[in-house]
NUKOL-100045 format. One record per atom (N, C-alpha, C, O, CB): residue in one letter; x, y, z. Coordinates in steps of 0.001 Angstrom, whole numbers, padded with zeros to 6 digits, always signed. Each point is the difference from the previous one (the first is absolute). Glycine has a CB too. Layout:
% NUKOL-100045
aXYZ ...
//
This chain:
% NUKOL-100045
m+133388+111332+037187 m+001247-000750-000203 m-000151-000944-001171 m-001060-000594-000198 m+001600+000754+002639 d+000528-000301-003222 d-000019-000886-001147 d+000130-001439+000472 d+001058-000405+000483 d-000063+002200-001946 t-002084-002582+001324 t+000025-001378+000469 t+000266-000987-001117 t-000075-001207+000231 t-001488+001855+001558 t+001869-000190-002981 t+000369-000916-001076 t+001390-000534+000258 t+000752+000558+000800 t-002211+000673-002436 r+001802-002314+000956 r+001321-000561+000220 r+001082+000950-000487 r+001091+000031+000568 r-002046-002326-000778 r+000675+003067-000828 r+000993+000942-000497 r+000345+001021+001073 r+001168+000318+000225 r-002021-000635-002561 g-000189+000828+002998 g+000249+000942+001075 g+000700-000656+001171 g+000868+000597+000638 g-002858+000681-001351 f+001606-002507+000987 f+000623-000757+001085 f+001486-000176-000256 f+000812+000217+000899 f-002973-001410-000479 l+002530+000801-001635 l+001404-000211-000325 l+000767+001311+000026 l+001160+000036+000412 l-001789-002009-001803 s-000013+003052+000951 s+000675+001291+000029 s+000311+000415+001426 s+001035+000606+000276 s-002197+000042-002387 a+000244-000985+003016 a+000218+000353+001396 a+001123-000803+000622 a+000675+000469+000916 a-003063+000134-000749 i+002588-001813-000663 i+001047-000845+000545 i+001367+000611-000275 i+000894-000048+000845 i-002346-001976-001158 g+001608+002608-000896 g+001294+000553-000367 g+000906-001068-000556 g-000435-001111-000301 g+000182+002844+002047 k+001507-001390-001879 k+000976-000910-000592 k+000304-001148+000950 k+000246+000223+001185 k+000739+001673-002493 v-000999-003107+000803 v+000304-001179+000796 v+001436-000414-000260 v+000404-000177-001150 v-002814-000566+001091 t+003159+000591+001098 t+001374-000444-000149 t+000029-001506+000102 t-000361-000564+001033 t+001254+002717-000075 i-000468-002808-002019 i+000068-001448-000011 i+001268-000430+000735 i+001110+000340-000409 i-002401-000462-001782 g+001116-000619+003268 g+001134-000414+000802 g+000748-001155-000639 g-000415-000554-001018 g-000787+001326+003040 a+002299-001112-001405 a+000776-001147-000458 a-000797-001255+000247 a-000974+000007+000753 a+003144+001175-000295 a-001753-002267-001095 a-000687-001277+000169 a-000033-000363+001471 a+000942+000276+000743 a-000222-001027-003033 a-001817+000128+002704 a-000154-000353+001405 a+001134-000907+000447 a+000570-000750-000793 a-003055+000979+000588 s+002800-000145+001492 s+001138-000746+000500 s-000292-001481+000146 s+000922-000813+000076 s-000195+002854+001093 v-002020-002403-001128 v-000323-001409+000105 v+000280-000681-001322 v+000117+000660-001033 v-001860-000178+002772 a+001851-001804-001712 a+000294-000748-001209 a-001108+000195-001015 a-001173+000073+000366 a+002468-001752+000960 g-000940+001763-002583 g-000971+000186-001066 g-000833-001238-000230 g+000292-001073+000528 g+001234+002698-001569 a-002578-001461+000237 a-000911-001106-000237 a+000691-001179-000675 a-000322-001153+000286 a-001531+002795-000453 a+002793-001365-000719 a+000672-001090-000712 a+000773-000874+000963 a-000046-001227-000089 a+000210+002653-001949 g+000552-000790+002966 g+000769-000771+000957 g-000890-000881+000854 g+000336-001151+000279 g+001364+002949-000256 a-002843-001255+000392 a-000929-000782+000809 a-000581-001150-000802 a-000136-001112+000511 a-000404+003147+000825 a+000197-001774-002590 a-000569-001044-000848 a+001015-001106-000271 a-000339-001183+000024 a-001167+002886-001074 e+002757-001310+000791 e+001040-000987-000254 e+000266-000839+001245 e+000198-001212-000093 e+000823+002738-001615 a-001015-000881+002869 a+000216-000727+001243 a-001136-000986+000254 a+000225-001128+000439 a+001043+003090+000482 a-002487-001520-001202 a-001151-000878+000205 a+000070-001207-000925 a-000286-001124+000413 a-001094+003098+000281 t+001762-001740-001946 t+000120-001102-000948 t+001051-000993+000459 t-000195-001212-000083 t-000513+002728-001767 a+001837-000983+002340 a+001083-000864+000461 a-000436-000860+001179 a+000463-001129+000161 a+001187+002826-000954 e-002542-001154+001616 e-000479-000732+001167 e-001208-000878-000324 e-000528-000686+000875 e+001381+002535+000558 g-001283-001825-002679 g-001059-000901-000424 g-001409+000509+000205 g-000938-000796-000046 g+002488-000976+000543 h-001746+003068-000272 h-001351+000528+000100 h-000108+001298-000790 h+000978+000723-000189 h-001262-001795+002451 a-000926+001341-002713 a-000235+001240-000739 a-000152+001147+000981 a-000579-000159+001075 a-000522-001104-002958 a+001628+002421+001502 a-000187+001178+000839 a-001476+000375+000037 a-000710-000136-000996 a+003036+000945+000444 h-002768-000348+001683 h-001379+000488+000143 h+000097+001440+000454 h+000283+000271+001167 h-001224-002585-000600 w+000707+003246-001491 w+000242+001404+000293 w-001038+000578+000948 w-001184-000332-000055 w+002243+000548-002170 g-000575+000653+003088 g-000878+000707+000910 g+000611+001335+000374 g+001173+000258-000272 g-002060-002428+001148 m+000093+003008-000258 m+000468+001326+000400 m-000376+000257+001453 m-001104-000323+000439 m+000886+001165-002812 v+001154-000257+003107 v-000254+000444+001365 v+000178+001509+000031 v+001071+000511-000326 v-000299-002729+001323 v-001818+002927-000606 v+000032+001461+000053 v+000111+000429+001456 v-000902-000243+000802 v-000478+000436-002929 d+002495+000446+002459 d+000227+000479+001357 d-000512+001435+000099 d+000672+000943-000417 d+001354-002463+000701 l-003219+001668+000273 l-000630+001317+000062 l+000731+000960+000925 l-000246+001206-000042 l-001913-002304-000433 r+003038+000589+001296 r+000795+000869+000873 r+001007+000813-000807 r+000519+001010+000475 r-000796-002655+001398 k+000545+001197-003093 k+001002+000653-000831 k-000598+000781-001165 k+000705+000765-000658 k+000852-002566+001297 c-002841+001618-000900 c-000629+000689-001127 c-000216+001461+000357 c-000593+000313+001032 c-000535-002445-001772 i+001610+003028-000117 i-000139+001442+000238 i-001017+000643-000939 i-000170+001219+000010 i+002537-001173+000769 g-003035-000851-001581 g-001036+000530-000885 g+000528+000840-001136 g-000713+000875-000492 g-000771-000911+002410 c+002712-000199-002353 c+000608+000845-001032 c-000548-000276-001400 c+000173+000812-000909 c+001870-000734+002307 q-002707-001229-001569 q-000600-000396-001282 q+001043-000311-001079 q-000337-000063-001183 q-001626+001474+001768 a+003223-001606-000189 a+001005-000410-000988 a-000385-001334-000626 a+000223-000212-001192 a+001557+001446+002469 c-002349-002124-000492 c-000429-001301-000521 c-001091+000168-001051 c+000003-000679-001027 c+000585-000385+003220 t-001511+001969-001928 t-001100+000260-000932 t+000519+000480-001348 t-000396-000498-001054 t-001085+001052+002988 v+002377+000425-001875 v+000543+000570-001223 v+000848-001025-000747 v-000084-000106-001224 v+000065+002375+002286 a+000837-003024-000327 a+000854-001008-000634 a-000838-001041-000731 a+000354-000426-001099 a+001377+000784+002875 c-002841-000766-001167 c-000881-000987-000621 c-000617+000542-001281 c-000051-000697-001013 c-000432-000265+003266 i+000020+002195-002208 i-000605+000616-001180 i+000994+000069-001150 i-000331-000323-001141 i-001177+001656+002625 m+002728-000910-001173 m+001022+000141-001028 m+000448-001357-000537 m+000180-000169-001206 m+000568+002289+002294 e-000570-003074-000196 e+000494-001322-000398 e-001014-000765-000834 e+000371-000695-000946 e+001007+000646+003006 n-002661+000174-001715 n-001037-000825-000624 n-000924+000758-000943 n-001006-000544-000455 n+001111-000858+002457 a+000231+002655-002299 a-000797+000806-000918 a-001480-000034+000391 a-000873-000230-000837 a+002534-000234-000998 v-001919+000696+003111 v-001378-000002+000497 v-000722+001218-000568 v+000529+001109+000060 v+000154-002320+002076 p-001877+001023-002683 p-000696+001116-000664 p-000471+001076+000968 p-000031-000197+001214 p-000685-001401-002952 e+000356+002724+001176 e-000489+001142+000765 e-001171-000391+000897 e-000888-000756-000397 e+001642+002273-001441 d-000731-000982+003060 d-001073-000208+000969 d-000149-001456+000439 d-001105-000447+000309 d-000045+002383-001327 a+002248-002665+001044 a-000017-001378+000490 a+001268-000253+000808 a+001010+000682-000173 a-002396-001446-001815 f+001317-000218+002865 f+001141-000355+000834 f+000086-001512+000124 f-001021-000673+000145 f+000830+002842+001125 r+001397-002701-001325 r+000220-001392+000365 r+000363-000109+001479 r-000272-001011+000647 r+001014+000499-002999 t-000137+001549+002864 t+000292+000100+001428 t+000013+001465+000370 t+000311+000853-000831 t+001032-003002+000824 h-001672+002440+001230 h+000130+001360+000519 h-000055-000053+001520 h-000279-001045+000588 h-000784+002032-002675 v+001329+000137+002704 v-000002+000074+001459 v-001185+000854+000438 v-000038+001204-000255 v+002570-001470+000359 s-003483-000359+000548 s-001115+000740+000581 s+000475+000606+001317 s+000760-000623+000743 s-002487-000907-001844 v+001278+002736+001380 v+000391+000709+001221 v-001260+000342+000783 v-000939+000584-000542 v+003023+000367-000570 y-002098-001317+002383 y-001178+000213+000824 y+000335+000795+001254 y+001117-000051+000515 y-002078-002075-001391 e-000030+002853+001345 e+000100+000626+001319 e-000656-000941+000993 e-001215-000194-000023 e+001197+002561-000942 l+000818-002944+001827 l-000487-000978+000964 l-000301+000697+001319 l+000878+000619+000601 l+000453-002453-001716 v-002578+001728+001560 v-000438+000672+001221 v-000472-001048+000990 v-000905-000784-000285 v+000249+002864-000999 k+001285-002081+002452 k-000400-000920+001059 k-000272+000795+001267 k+000613+001040+000240 k+000748-002916-001259 d-002286+001375+001822 d-000376+000699+001230 d+001220+000202+000888 d+000770-000928+000247 d-003081-000055-000374 g+002470+002216+000601 g+001072+000306+000921 g+001360+000194-000645 g+000994+000196+000699 g-002262-001453+000939 q+001326+001204-002958 q+001265+000159-000702 q-000116+001104-001043 q-001079+000275-000524 q+001622-002702+000906 d+000583+003045-000665 d+000023+000999-001057 d-000155-000682-001355 d+000445-001135-000168 d+001015+002638+001574 p-002083-000833-002376 p-000106-000578-001352 p+001385-000309-000550 p+000960+000728+000248 p-003096+000545-000655 a+002221-002362-000341 a+001284-000413-000583 a-000206-000340-001464 a-001013-000592-000372 a+001822-000283+002600 m+000151+001248-003053 m-000043-000355-001405 m+000643-001365-000173 m+001119-000228+000459 m-001051+002661-001156 v-000765-003332+000042 v+000521-001355-000214 v-000015-000320-001488 v-000874+000451-000741 v+000057-001182+003021 m+001795-000050-002700 m+000166-000351-001408 m-000433-001449-000231 m+000204-000858+000859 m+001699+002514-001074 l-002493-001919-000935 l-000388-001362-000338 l+000298-000271-001474 l-000854+000243-000852 l-000943-000206+002632 p+002999-000539-002094 p+000295-000400-001380 p-000907-001154-000407 p-000189-000955+000753 p+002587+001706-000500 r-002955-000647-001456 r-000951-001002-000466 r+000359-000462-001396 r+000511+000766-000817 r-002294+000248+002236 l+001502-002305-001683 l+000276-000605-001301 l-000740-001323-000046 l-000654-000386+000969 l+002938+001512-001164 c-002183-001822-000931 c-000562-001347-000084 c+000678-000859+001051 c+001215+000083+000180 c-001713+000164-002661 n-000277-001074+003177 n+000539-000831+001067 n+000484-001362-000479 n+000497-000792+000800 n-002014+001967+000737 h+001379-001460-002828 h+000495-001249-000583 h-000377-001194+000886 h+000848-000774+000445 h+001065+002031-001523 c-003201-001364+001308 c-000535-000983+000938 c+000272-001438-000445 c+000071-000297-001193 c-001834+001944+001807 d+001911-002518+000361 d+000083-001430-000310 d-001362-000526-000438 d-000085-000952-000775 d+001961+000683+002434 d-002942+000894-001158 d-001369-000361-000386 d-000705+001244-000537 d-000890+000540+000657 d+000806-002391+001092 p+000471+002300-002923 p-000528+001265-000527 p-001440-000117-000485 p-000284-000820-000873 p+002595+001426+000223 p-003226+000194+001195 p-001393-000051-000459 p-000183+000524-001415 p-001039-000232-000618 p+000346+000495+002969 c+001701+000449-002876 c-000097+000507-001361 c+000184-001092-001040 c-000397+000165-001154 c+001233+002010+001975 l-000241-003281-000424 l+000313-001058-000967 l-001229-000805-000437 l-000230-000122-001203 l+002485-000012+002231 p-003051-000418-000113 p-001123-000842-000439 p-001114+000739-000718 p-000793-000628-000702 p+001330-000804+002590 v-000622+002760-001733 v-001103+000727-000646 v+000311+000343-001452 v-000895+000419-000734 v+000276+000515+002957 c+001870-001103-002652 c+000371+000360-001368 c-000583-001011-000974 c+000356-001176+000068 c+001763+002264+000751 p-003007-000673-001727 p-000673-000956-000902 p+000901-000559-001100 p-000338-000997-000637 p-001750+002219+001099 v+003242-000574-000684 v+000889-000450-001078 v+001362-000453+000526 v+000923-000237-000779 v-002094+001806-000767 e+001289-001686+002870 e+001229-000472+000641 e+001209+000874-000355 e+001115-000489-000184 e-002052-001831+000138 a+000676+003622-000043 a+001094+000927-000283 a+000855+000236+001239 a+001205+000220-000117 a-002608+000874-001641 t+000800-001137+002939 t+000740+000147+001248 t+000527-001364+000424 t-000730-000991-000015 t-000690+002977+000705 f+002694-002027-000311 f+000606-001278+000373 f+001105+000219+001032 f+000475+001118+000201 f-001017-002059-002479 k+000938-000158+002926 k+001096+000025+000959 k+001270-000477-000690 k+000021-001066-000617 k-001613+000663+002549 a+002650+001201-001823 a+001284-000367-000579 a+000758-000928+000948 a-000407-000216+001141 a+000485+002403-002398 e+001019-002724+000765 e+000758-001004+000751 e+000480+000511+001347 e+000048-000754+000973 e+000655-000217-003128 n-000348+002248+002216 n+000538+000555+001246 n-001041+000719+000843 n+000340+000779+000890 n+001818-000551-002044 g-003444-000497+000866 g-001081+000510+000832 g-000643+001285-000455 g-000990+000432+000590 g+002124-001523+001202 e-000595+001723-002838 e-000599+001248-000466 e-001374-000259-000617 e-000209-001018-000660 e+002505+001968+000254 v-003218-000035+000623 v-001296-000024-000685 v+000124+000920-001206 v+000237+001199+000145 v-001548-001669+002017 l+001151-000097-003353 l+000233+000742-001228 l-001217-000040-000910 l-000933-000773+000219 l+003363+000262-000036 v-002405+001353-001204 v-001084+000067-000985 v+000577-000224-001388 v+000938+000683-000411 v-002259+000908+001870 d+000755-002550-002175 d+000369-000235-001398 d-000836+000955-000851 d-001178-000250-000254 d+001780-002219+000681 a+000016+003558-000862 a-000731+001039-000730 a-000573-000518-001313 a-000984+000545-000501 a+002466+001160+001542 s-000880-002749-001604 s-000495-000539-001274 s-001327-000733+000166 s-000713-000232-000976 s+003072+000022+000201 k-002688-000155+002019 k-001255-000709+000267 k-001069+000919+000599 k-001195-000224-000188 k+002519-001867+000530 c-000886+003120+000377 c-000936+000842+000741 c-000974+000711-000937 c+000387+000536-001038 c+001347-000223+002812 v-003016-000323-001375 v-001045+000654-000801 v-000503+001280+000676 v-000952+000622-000471 v+000278-002868-000437 g+001318+002636+002016 g-000370+001253+000649 g-001351+000007+000671 g-000623+001054+000119 g+002007+000013-001768 c-001851-002222+002091 c-001332-000076+000608 c-000046+000610+001397 c-001073+000349+000492 c+000665-002400-001823 a+001560+002178+001964 a+000143+000617+001332 a-000550-000849+001138 a-000153+000503+001113 a+000013+001677-002237 y-000159-003443+000881 y-000432-000856+001102 y+001093-000092+001070 y-000292+000005+001196 y-001163-001321-002787 c+002704+001233+001153 c+001104-000112+000950 c+000166+001285+000802 c+000362-000037+001176 c+000774-001582-002709 v-001401+002744+000899 v+000099+001296+000692 v-000990+000038+001154 v+000322+000462+001095 v+000404+000682-003229 q-001933-001636+001878 q-001028-000012+001027 q+000290-001030+001083 q-000370+000195+001158 q-001270+000562-002862 a+002301-001854+001335 a+000251-001076+000957 a+001159+000286+000937 a+000066-000570+001089 a-000963-000991-002758 c+001814+002433+001266 c+001186+000257+000814 c-000374+000712+001291 c-000565+001093-000051 c+001961-000974-002024 p-001097-000708+003235 p-000351+000654+001266 p+000961+001114+000397 p-000190+000640+001035 p-000819-002775-000333 y+002042+002375-001513 y+001012+000999+000330 y-000038+001216-000921 y+000875+000864+000074 y+000528-002706+000792 d-002403+001912-001725 d-000125+001129-000916 d+001310+000211-000766 d+000449+001130-000191 d-002146-000058+001727 a+002298-002180-001968 a+001336+000058-000599 a-000007-000174-001513 a+001063-000021-000621 a-000182-000859+002746 r-002054+000756-002723 r-000091-000209-001447 r-000778+001122-000655 r-000815+000667+000637 r+000937-003136-000295 f+000138+002666-001615 f-000751+000983-000773 f+000025-000414-001465 f+000837-000802-000415 f-000276+002651+002066 i-001472-001304-002417 i+000020-000220-001444 i+000830+001112-000625 i-000336+001180+000111 i-001948-002326-000087 n+003350+000765-000670 n+000888+000957-000654 n-000740+000625-001178 n-000367-000698-000945 n+002431-000614+001652 h-002287+002632-000654 h-000813+000634-001036 h+000738+000099-001337 h-000606+000310-001025 h-000559+000976+002816 e+002463-001547-001776 e+000751+000003-001256 e-000003-001369-000669 e-000105-000102-001222 e+001540+001918+002139 t-001320-002875-000100 t+000033-001360-000561 t-001346-000706+000075 t-000219-000996-000690 t+002602+000872+001337 q-003294+000638+000195 q-001328-000574+000206 q+000046-001402+000611 q-000910-000803-000205 q+000122+002157-001720 v+001845-001636+002670 v+000088-001279+000711 v+000313+000270+001463 v+000386+001109+000370 v+000385-002306-002468 a-000940+000179+002922 a+000262+000130+001425 a+001482+000264+000244 a+000869-000574-000657 a-002803-000952+001163 d+002197+002399+000443 d+001373+000392+000315 d+000179-000022+001511 d-000969+000128+000749 d+001125+001304-002840 k+001098-001595+002541 k+000275-000085+001431 k+001494-000115+000226 k+000769-000137-000951 k-003000-000945+001361 c+002644+001138+000847 c+001380-000282+000377 c+000347-001446-000354 c-000802-000912+000197 c+000675+002619+001667 t+001329-001895-002386 t+000481-001349-000337 t+001220-000397+000827 t+000669-000981-000321 t-001546+001298-001991 f+001176+000444+003388 f+001282-000142+000697 f+001139+000259-000987 f+001104-000519+000167 f-002107-001162+001462 c+000730+002487-002657 c+000985+000277-001063 c+000586-001305-000530 c+001211-000218+000039 c-000662+002443+001018 f-001432-003083-001553 f+000389-001324-000496 f+001162+000083-000991 f+000911-000827+000032 f-003269+000059+000298 h+002318+001765-001207 h+001057+000129-001000 h+001349+000317+000636 h+001044-000349-000551 h-002755+001111-001090 r+001693-000115+002775 r+001240+000318+000697 r+000520-001205+000798 r+001189-000314-000051 r-001924+002718+000186 t-000150-003068+000592 t+000455-001144+000789 t+000522-001109-000897 t+000930-000715+000373 t-002584+001295+001403 q+001054-000730-002978 q+000491-000998-000940 q+001406+000330-000492 q+000745-000885-000422 q-003099+000438-000266 a+002706+001731+000747 a+001329+000441-000436 a+000959+000158+001179 a+001119+000486-000165 a-002185+000678-001775 g+000625-001575+003124 g+000870+000075+001162 g-000017+001312+000736 g+000922+000293+000760 g+000456-001887-001900 l-002416+002402+000932 l-000103+001304+000639 l-001139-000008+001017 l-000900-000837-000056 l+001822+001952-002013 l-000861-000180+002979 l-001081+000181+000956 l-001144+000778-000645 l+000229+000726-000968 l+001421-000777+002874 p-002878-000082-001395 p-001086+000855-000472 p+000383+001467+000119 p+000711+000387+000928 p-002381-002133-000260 a+001203+002559-001600 a+000387+001414-000028 a-000341+000714+001293 a+000774+000837+000464 a-001107-000848-002914 c-000811-000303+003041 c-000403+000682+001234 c+000934-000332+001147 c+000243+000844+000864 c-002605-000885-001638 v+002886-001167+000797 v+000914-000422+001063 v+001354+000676-000174 v+000568+000525+000958 v-001759-002738-000779 e+001696+002199-001388 e+001313+000581-000270 e+000006+001506+000245 e+001040+000576+000320 e-000623-002377-002000 t-001571+002435+001530 t-000077+001454+000099 t-000386+000487+001387 t+000089+001197+000272 t-000684-001161-002658 c+000172-000924+003265 c-000475+000408+001327 c+001135+000633+000799 c+000935-000692+000405 c-002656-001150-000438 v+001646+003140+000260 v+001107+000717+000633 v+000146-000337+001486 v+001083+000142+000568 v-001424+001689-002219 g-000745-002275+002273 g+000068-000327+001417 g+000253-001459+000287 g+000166-000389+001156 g-001668+002254-000784 g+001535-002692-001428 g+000180-001429+000192 g-001217-000667+000609 g+000119-001023+000675 g+002290+001439-000421 a-003592+000165-000492 a-001222-000560+000575 a-000475-001242-000740 a-000588-000901+000598 a-000032+003182+000138 r+000876-002326-002041 r-000452-001145-000806 r+001127-001014-000130 r+001112+000334-000408 r-002716+001141-000869 n+001297-002714+001630 n+000984-001078-000035 n-000577-001168-000786 n-001147-000390+000214 n+002126+001114+002009 f-000190-001280-003127 f-000485-001010-000934 f+000941-001200+000005 f+001219+000162+000073 f-002290+001624-001504 g+000509-002981+001354 g+000866-001169-000053 g-000779-001298+000008 g-001214-000024-000204 g+002951+001339+001348 d-001002-002404-000901 d-000533-001359-000083 d-000555-000436+001352 d+000753-000185+000956 d+000891-000362-002782 l-002940+000385+001901 l-000630-000432+001241 l+000275-001464+000300 l-000170-000444+001135 l-001595+002146-001499 n+002189-002456-000647 n+000332-001412+000214 n+001396-000195+000579 n+000349-001099+000431 n-001860+000536-002312 d+002297+001612+001891 d+001366-000078+000506 d+000050+000583+001406 d-000135+001212+000166 d+001069-001050-002511 p-000740-001007+003368 p+000011+000517+001375 p+001140+000968+000274 p-000031+000718+000999 p-001026-002828-000302 e+002067+002144-001571 e+001129+000900+000182 e-000157+001310-000756 e+000859+000877+000100 e+000560-002864+000224 s-002500+002134-001075 s-000212+001246-000727 s-000367+001106+000974 s-000494-000263+001097 s-000237-001010-003141 e+000975+002506+001637 e-000294+001134+000869 e-001479+000069+000355 e-000350+000284+001146 e+002263+000941-002165 v-002790-001483+000042 v-001438+000085+000272 v-000440-001088+000972 v-000846+000245+000860 v+000487+000735-003137 s+000924-002180+002150 s-000361-001075+000922 s+000450+000326+001419 s-000714-000274+000964 s+000880-001380-002839 k+001019+002240+001995 k+000489+000388+001319 k-000867+001097+000605 k-000263+000002+001202 k+002583-000632-001894 m-002765+001566-000152 m-000860+001070+000494 m-001321-000552+000505 m-000519+000460+001017 m+001592+001125-002615 l-001621-002571+000893 l-001260-000607+000427 l+000172-000761+001307 l-000902-000026+000837 l+000194-000148-003228 a+001875-000445+002561 a+000255-000785+001202 a+000268+000875+001212 a-000293-000388+001130 a+001192-001414-002566 e-000344+002980+001202 e+000454+000842+001109 e-000962+001119+000360 e+000223+000712+000978 e+002062-001240-001671 n-003346+000694-000076 n-000916+001107+000244 n-001453-000457-000018 n-000348-001000-000628 n+002013+002550-000388 q-002497-000802+001713 q-001433-000224-000096 q-000480+000649-001288 q+000208+001195-000211 q-000487-001274+002746 v-000355-000695-003388 v-000425+000523-001294 v-001511-000129-000156 v-000648-000803+000671 v+002879+000197-001658 s-002768+001414+000088 s-001426-000016-000297 s-000190-000005-001509 s+000928+000295-000754 s-001458+000924+002908 v-000676-001556-002586 v-000365+000065-001403 v-001282+000804-000133 v-000740+000171+000969 v+001854-002394-001437 l-001372+002714-000729 l-001246+000702-000251 l-001134-000997-000217 l+000206-001073-000567 l+001068+002999-000428 r-002441-001574+001438 r-001208-000821-000161 r+000214-001463+000410 r-000259-000901-000798 r-000423+002420-001057 p+001148-001769+003082 p+000252-001396+000405 p-001252-000867-000030 p+000079-001220-000146 p+001764+002054+001569 e-003003-000186-001282 e-001247-000766+000015 e-000328-000622-001353 e-000884-000852-000092 e+000072+002360+001879 m+001522-001086-002843 m-000257-000539-001333 m+000716-001327-000250 m-000314-000702-000961 m+000016+003033+000165 h+001250-002674+001647 h+000708-001288-000078 h+000599-000245-001393 h-000109-001092-000559 h-001446+000189+002312 t+002180+001935-002284 t+000618-000125-001327 t+001453-000469+000078 t+000611-000297-001027 t-002130+002101+000217 n+002076-001874+002028 n+001411-000347+000194 n+000896+000904-000837 n+000698-000471-000897 n-001343-001910+001372 p+000626+003679-000185 p+000789+000963-000776 p+001496-000160+000253 p+000414-000534+001029 p-002340+002121-000946 n+002720-001124-001024 n+001453-000058+000121 n+000615+001385+000173 n+001181+000202-000281 n-001200-002266-001110 v-000788+003011+001853 v+000478+001320+000399 v-000335+000152+001475 v-001163-000072+000397 v+000852+001077-002742 y+001345-000794+003151 y-000142+000084+001446 y+000422+001386+000489 y+000820+000671-000627 y-000408-003155+000831 y-000987+002898+000927 y+000291+001315+000553 y+000487-000108+001434 y-000568-000729+000813 y-001149+001728-002317 i+002776-000262+001799 i+000473+000163+001367 i-000485+001362+000488 i+000219+001018-000658 i+001837-002504+000261 g-002712+001497+001548 g-000458+001264+000567 g-001322+000491-000545 g-000280+001197+000052 g+002620-000653+000268 l-003159-001441-000843 l-001307+000385-000537 l-001029+000081+001113 l-000266-000996+000673 l+000834-000079-002862 d-001146+002247+002388 d-001056+000153+001000 d-001223-000774-000467 d-000354+000040-001179 d+001229+002241+001881 e-001513-002980+000214 e-001118-000866-000370 e-001148+000763-000646 e-000766-000584-000768 e+001408-000910+002631 v-000780+002777-001573 v-001092+000757-000609 v+000245+000240-001484 v-000911+000410-000719 v+000482+000682+002920 l+001655-001344-002669 l+000313+000205-001409 l-000031-001293-000809 l+000220+000032-001211 l+001163+001903+001888 e-001649-003065-000039 e+000010-001265-000711 e-001014-000043-001136 e+000204-000692-000997 e+000544-000387+003092 g-001833+001817-001942 g-001030+000010-001028 g+000077+001168-000947 g-000860+000153-000867 g-000539-001333+002444 r+002432+002022-001427 r+000137+001206-000826 r+000676-000347-001318 r+001189+000261-000182 r-001060+001178+002247 v-000882-002021-002976 v+000582-000457-001258 v-000384+000887-001173 v+000446-000243-001122 v-000487-002061+002018 a-000766+003314-000667 a-000424+000878-001099 a+000324+001445+000336 a-000756+000912-000336 a-001081-002516-000282 g+002962+001802+001280 g+000370+001333+000447 g+000502+000874-001123 g+000237-000462-001116 g+000300-000501+003302 e-000379+002239-001871 e+000461+000968-000987 e+001507-000079-000148 e+000699-000502+000880 e-002631+001999-000343 a+002428-000990-001670 a+001430-000065-000269 a+000795+000944+000879 a+001185-000235+000240 a-001713-000399-002565 a-000088+001684+002805 a+000707+000943+000864 a-001029+000758+000831 a-001156+000147-000396 a+003067+000080-001271 y-001470+000245+002816 y-000905+000710+000890 y-000048+001483-000352 y+001032+000611-000274 y-000557-002281+002084 h-001641+002229-001803 h-000142+001447-000014 h-001321+000332+000689 h-000828-000897+000162 h+002200+001140-002317 p-001607+000994+002566 p-001153+000320+000842 p-001336-000446-000564 p-000894-000380+000756 p+002184+002284+000042 e-001437-001864-002118 e-001282-000370-000590 e-000322-001474+000229 e-001161-000400-000077 e+001484+002178-001641 m+000707-002593+002001 m-000220-001422+000167 m+000075-000409+001463 m+000078-001190+000304 m+000854+000818-002578 a-000954+001336+003180 a+000171-000306+001412 a-001067-000960+000502 a+000296-000919+000763 a+000744+003152-000448 d-002295-002020-000747 d-001070-000864+000474 d+000169-001428-000496 d-000378-000944+000693 d-001136+002916-000636 h+002087-002144-001270 h+000187-001321-000546 h+001224-000683+000600 h+000017-001218+000175 h-001117+001976-002278 g+002114+000027+002415 g+001251-000584+000438 g+000105-000200+001496 g+000902-000700+000460 g+000106+001739-002406 e-001917-000436+002732 e+000125-000063+001447 e-000490-001344+000522 e-001074-000469-000376 e+000785+002955+000510 a+001080-003094+000729 a-000381-001276+000589 a-000114+000168+001514 a+000886+000567+000638 a+000257-001848-002514 h-002216+000795+002430 h-000214+000150+001444 h+000072-001371+000662 h-000153-000107+001217 h-001290+002162-001581 
//
């Protein structure tokens, strides 16, 4: 099987870009936050009950951010979950930068290229980055890589350029099942805040105490540490993807 990204994308087929998400756009949330006297703090809630593993988010991110060959800013890992007394089940785990409040990638950068933006995003100043990859090694979520075209650190930015223009991140707008939800965690009336209040949520690698801003509904505890999973399931990866 072709495990390159080109083969992966070919297998996905044509992605239908849906209409803009029904929730309020980033601009509206930011303007509301400003009016109320606080800065928006962006976060994402991923409802795994709705993720169908279609990889529309993966493709949308690649197209929107010109992600180079054989690299991903976000993708959906697919695992065969096996538990005693139960039939095997396929489970989806969308993964991306967690935009931590206490990001371990930040203090290790020798040139201060990695920084926290006003709305909580963890970003990289490409003009400062020297490509040392210290941040790649420090990230507990396997969410960073060295872009082989630019030779600097690359990662999910919550589509900073889109949120600044009042748009949702490409992966959120394209999610056909409505599994990805994005908004202001500082606003108790935002959809993401309501989801956090009304549901039991989990984070990846909780033992790292990074205070991530990506939350999951319906995450099996055996997957909390699955941060280096494959982009898609196929038989050759069964041993790597199976969780007991």
